[in-house]
C-alpha positions as CSV (number, residue, x, y, z in Angstrom):
1,X,1.8,-17.5,-7.0
2,X,0.0,-15.8,-4.1
3,X,-1.7,-12.5,-4.7
4,X,-1.2,-9.8,-2.0
5,X,-4.3,-10.7,-0.1
6,X,-3.5,-14.4,0.0
7,X,0.0,-13.6,1.1
8,X,-1.3,-11.5,4.0
9,X,-3.6,-14.3,5.0
10,X,-0.8,-16.8,4.9
11,X,1.4,-14.6,7.0
12,X,-1.4,-14.0,9.5
13,X,-2.1,-17.7,9.8
14,X,1.5,-18.3,11.1
15,X,1.9,-15.1,13.1
16,X,2.6,-15.3,16.8
17,X,-0.5,-14.4,18.9
18,X,0.8,-15.0,22.4
19,X,4.4,-14.8,23.7
20,X,5.4,-16.0,27.1
21,X,8.8,-15.1,28.4
22,X,10.4,-16.5,31.6
23,X,6.9,-17.0,33.2
24,X,7.0,-18.1,36.9
25,X,4.0,-18.7,39.0
26,X,4.0,-19.1,42.8
27,X,1.2,-20.2,45.1
28,X,2.6,-18.9,48.4
29,X,6.0,-20.6,48.7
30,X,5.2,-23.2,46.1
31,X,6.9,-22.6,42.7
32,X,4.2,-24.0,40.4
33,X,5.4,-22.8,37.0
34,X,9.1,-22.4,36.2
35,X,10.7,-20.5,33.4
36,X,8.0,-21.0,30.7
37,X,9.0,-19.6,27.3
38,X,6.6,-20.2,24.4
39,X,5.2,-18.6,21.3
40,X,1.6,-19.5,20.4
41,X,0.4,-19.2,16.9
42,X,-2.6,-17.1,15.7
43,X,-5.5,-19.0,14.2
44,X,-4.3,-22.5,15.3
45,X,-5.1,-24.9,18.1
46,X,-2.3,-25.3,20.6
47,X,-2.7,-28.2,23.1
48,X,-1.2,-28.3,26.6
49,X,-0.7,-31.9,27.8
50,X,1.0,-33.5,30.8
51,X,0.2,-35.4,34.0
52,X,-2.2,-34.0,36.6
53,X,-0.7,-31.2,38.7
54,X,2.0,-30.4,36.1
55,X,1.0,-26.8,35.7
56,X,-0.8,-26.8,32.4
57,X,-4.1,-25.3,33.7
58,X,-2.2,-22.9,35.9
59,X,-0.3,-21.6,32.9
60,X,-3.5,-21.4,30.8
61,X,-5.1,-19.2,33.5
62,X,-2.2,-16.8,33.3
63,X,-3.2,-15.9,29.7
64,X,-6.5,-14.2,30.9
65,X,-5.3,-13.3,34.4
66,X,-7.7,-15.7,36.1
67,X,-4.9,-16.3,38.6
68,X,-5.5,-12.7,39.8
69,X,-8.5,-13.9,41.7
70,X,-6.3,-16.2,43.9
71,X,-4.8,-14.2,46.8
72,X,-1.7,-16.3,47.3
73,X,-0.9,-16.5,43.6
74,X,2.0,-14.4,42.1
75,X,2.9,-14.3,38.4
76,X,6.3,-13.1,37.2
77,X,7.7,-12.7,33.7
78,X,6.0,-11.4,30.6
79,X,2.9,-12.6,28.7
80,X,2.2,-10.6,25.5
81,X,-0.8,-10.8,23.3
82,X,-0.1,-9.1,19.9
83,X,3.0,-7.6,21.5
84,X,1.2,-6.0,24.4
85,X,2.0,-7.0,28.0
86,X,-1.3,-8.2,29.5
87,X,0.1,-7.7,33.1
88,X,0.8,-4.0,32.5
89,X,-0.9,-2.0,35.2
90,X,-2.9,-0.1,32.6
91,X,-4.6,-3.3,31.3
92,X,-8.1,-3.8,32.7
93,X,-8.5,-7.5,33.4
94,X,-12.3,-7.3,32.6
95,X,-11.5,-6.0,29.1
96,X,-8.7,-8.5,28.7
97,X,-11.2,-11.3,29.4
98,X,-13.5,-10.0,26.7
99,X,-10.6,-10.5,24.3
100,X,-9.5,-13.8,25.8
101,X,-12.6,-16.0,26.2
102,X,-12.5,-19.1,28.5
103,X,-14.4,-22.4,28.5
104,X,-14.1,-24.5,31.7
105,X,-14.0,-28.2,32.4
106,X,-17.6,-28.5,33.6
107,X,-20.2,-26.8,31.5
108,X,-21.3,-23.7,33.6
109,X,-24.2,-22.0,31.9
110,X,-25.7,-19.0,33.9
111,X,-29.1,-19.7,35.5
112,X,-30.7,-17.7,32.8
113,X,-32.3,-18.3,29.4
114,X,-30.3,-19.5,26.5
115,X,-30.6,-16.0,25.0
116,X,-29.5,-14.2,28.1
117,X,-26.5,-16.5,28.5
118,X,-25.2,-15.3,25.1
119,X,-26.4,-11.7,25.5
120,X,-24.8,-11.1,28.9
121,X,-21.2,-10.4,27.7
122,X,-22.2,-8.2,24.8
123,X,-24.5,-6.2,27.1
124,X,-21.9,-5.5,29.8
125,X,-19.2,-4.6,27.2
126,X,-21.6,-2.4,25.2
127,X,-21.3,-4.3,22.0
128,X,-25.0,-3.9,21.0
129,X,-26.7,-0.6,20.3
130,X,-30.2,-2.0,20.4
131,X,-32.3,-5.2,20.6
132,X,-31.8,-6.0,16.8
133,X,-28.0,-5.8,17.3
134,X,-28.3,-8.1,20.3
135,X,-30.5,-10.6,18.4
136,X,-27.9,-10.7,15.6
137,X,-25.0,-11.3,18.0
138,X,-27.0,-14.1,19.8
139,X,-27.8,-15.9,16.6
140,X,-24.2,-15.5,15.2
141,X,-22.7,-16.8,18.4
142,X,-25.0,-19.8,18.7
143,X,-24.2,-20.6,15.1
144,X,-20.5,-20.4,15.8
145,X,-21.1,-22.7,18.8
146,X,-22.8,-25.1,16.4
147,X,-25.9,-25.2,18.5
148,X,-28.3,-22.7,16.8
149,X,-30.4,-25.3,15.0
150,X,-31.0,-27.2,18.3
151,X,-32.1,-24.1,20.4
152,X,-33.5,-21.5,17.9
153,X,-37.1,-22.4,18.9
154,X,-36.5,-22.2,22.6
155,X,-34.2,-19.3,23.2
156,X,-36.1,-18.2,26.3
157,X,-35.8,-21.7,28.0
158,X,-33.2,-22.0,30.7
159,X,-29.6,-22.9,29.5
160,X,-29.4,-25.3,32.4
161,X,-32.1,-27.5,30.9
162,X,-29.8,-28.5,28.0
163,X,-27.8,-31.8,27.8
164,X,-24.2,-31.7,29.0
165,X,-22.8,-31.5,25.5
166,X,-25.3,-28.8,24.5
167,X,-24.4,-26.8,27.6
168,X,-20.7,-26.9,26.7
169,X,-21.4,-25.7,23.2
170,X,-23.6,-23.0,24.7
171,X,-20.7,-22.0,26.9
172,X,-18.4,-21.9,23.8
173,X,-21.0,-19.7,22.1
174,X,-21.1,-17.5,25.2
175,X,-17.3,-17.2,25.1
176,X,-17.2,-16.1,21.4
177,X,-20.1,-13.6,21.8
178,X,-17.7,-10.8,22.9
179,X,-15.7,-11.3,19.7
180,X,-12.6,-12.5,21.5
181,X,-9.3,-13.1,19.6
182,X,-8.1,-16.0,21.9
183,X,-10.2,-18.9,23.2
184,X,-8.9,-20.8,26.2
185,X,-10.4,-24.2,27.0
186,X,-9.6,-26.1,30.2
187,X,-10.4,-29.7,29.5
188,X,-13.7,-28.8,27.8
189,X,-14.7,-32.4,27.1
190,X,-13.7,-34.2,30.3
191,X,-17.3,-34.1,31.6
192,X,-18.8,-35.2,28.2
193,X,-19.8,-38.5,26.7
194,X,-18.0,-39.7,23.4
195,X,-20.7,-38.3,21.1
196,X,-20.7,-34.8,22.7
197,X,-16.9,-34.9,22.8
198,X,-16.8,-35.5,19.0
199,X,-19.2,-32.6,18.5
200,X,-17.0,-30.3,20.6
201,X,-13.8,-31.4,18.8
202,X,-15.4,-30.8,15.4
203,X,-16.4,-27.3,16.7
204,X,-12.8,-26.6,17.9
205,X,-11.5,-27.4,14.4
206,X,-13.9,-24.9,12.9
207,X,-13.2,-22.2,15.5
208,X,-9.5,-22.2,14.8
209,X,-10.1,-20.4,11.5
210,X,-11.3,-17.4,13.5
211,X,-9.6,-17.6,16.8
212,X,-6.3,-18.7,18.4
213,X,-7.4,-21.7,20.5
214,X,-5.4,-23.0,23.5
215,X,-6.7,-26.3,25.0
216,X,-5.7,-28.1,28.1
217,X,-6.5,-31.8,27.8
218,X,-5.7,-35.0,29.6
219,X,-6.4,-37.0,26.5
220,X,-3.4,-37.4,24.2
221,X,-5.7,-38.7,21.5
222,X,-7.7,-35.5,21.7
223,X,-4.5,-33.4,21.5
224,X,-3.5,-35.4,18.4
225,X,-6.9,-35.0,16.8
226,X,-7.5,-31.3,17.3
227,X,-4.2,-29.4,17.7
228,X,-1.5,-28.2,15.3
229,X,1.0,-27.5,18.1
230,X,1.5,-29.3,21.4
231,X,3.2,-28.3,24.6
232,X,4.2,-31.0,27.1
233,X,4.4,-29.8,30.8
234,X,6.0,-31.8,33.6
235,X,6.5,-30.8,37.2
236,X,5.9,-27.1,36.4
237,X,8.3,-27.1,33.5
238,X,7.5,-26.7,29.8
239,X,9.5,-29.7,28.7
240,X,8.9,-29.6,24.9
241,X,6.9,-27.6,22.4
242,X,6.5,-28.2,18.7
243,X,4.3,-29.5,15.9
244,X,1.8,-32.0,17.2
245,X,2.8,-34.7,14.7
246,X,6.5,-34.3,15.8
247,X,5.7,-34.3,19.5
248,X,3.7,-37.6,19.2
249,X,5.9,-39.4,16.7
250,X,9.4,-38.1,17.3
251,X,9.7,-36.3,20.7
252,X,13.1,-34.8,21.4
253,X,13.0,-35.2,25.2
254,X,13.0,-38.5,27.0
255,X,10.3,-37.3,29.5
256,X,8.0,-36.5,26.6
257,X,8.5,-39.9,25.1
258,X,7.9,-41.5,28.6
259,X,4.6,-39.7,28.9
260,X,3.4,-40.4,25.4
261,X,4.2,-44.1,25.8
262,X,2.5,-44.3,29.2
263,X,5.6,-44.8,31.3
264,X,4.9,-41.6,33.3
265,X,1.6,-39.9,33.9
């Protein structure tokens, strides 16, 4: 039998964090995303898979309004986080991006020290009252990024001097420093070697206990290893969404099966 606290945790684990309803994305006259409806779980890893140009990264960027920065891009429909419409005019995109962190394909540390890479977000969002607070946030974030032990003795060295895999873990640590609730990852391992990839995948598995993680990946093996739910995109449509094991072993749609078995892609 659950006690009340355990029951709350169990319910929270399966709660919906992000809801997309009839989402359409246009680049000028091009209809890039068509009628996407999906419910993304809290504290789980959801993978977006599909061929190049199928819309998975475009949809990912809708979740923190990165598409706002593209003049010709229009987003229609509703995207809710915890029931709140993130495209409501009262929502400040800068505040939204503190709540919805993002890690990009290529590691992109700022040309600053390791310490300042992490401290940047907390400083601009006023999350630290003093230097001691900031020191604590930096250490906690680097620990969450599974890189503290490697950099603790050189926090004032440039972040750009780290290896590719270390830089990506630094960028993950930077993304979690503002205490986001959602972490978006756009092919975070595509520029990394197999060892660094394994380290980042292990980190993603740990992060899902604290964050709702959404990852775009070209690697079906990676999606199968790290995610609990998988969404398959094709030609701008969300073709199929479900438990990762079901998508990979018993897909309902022929297009999903064709992609999984390598007949399209």
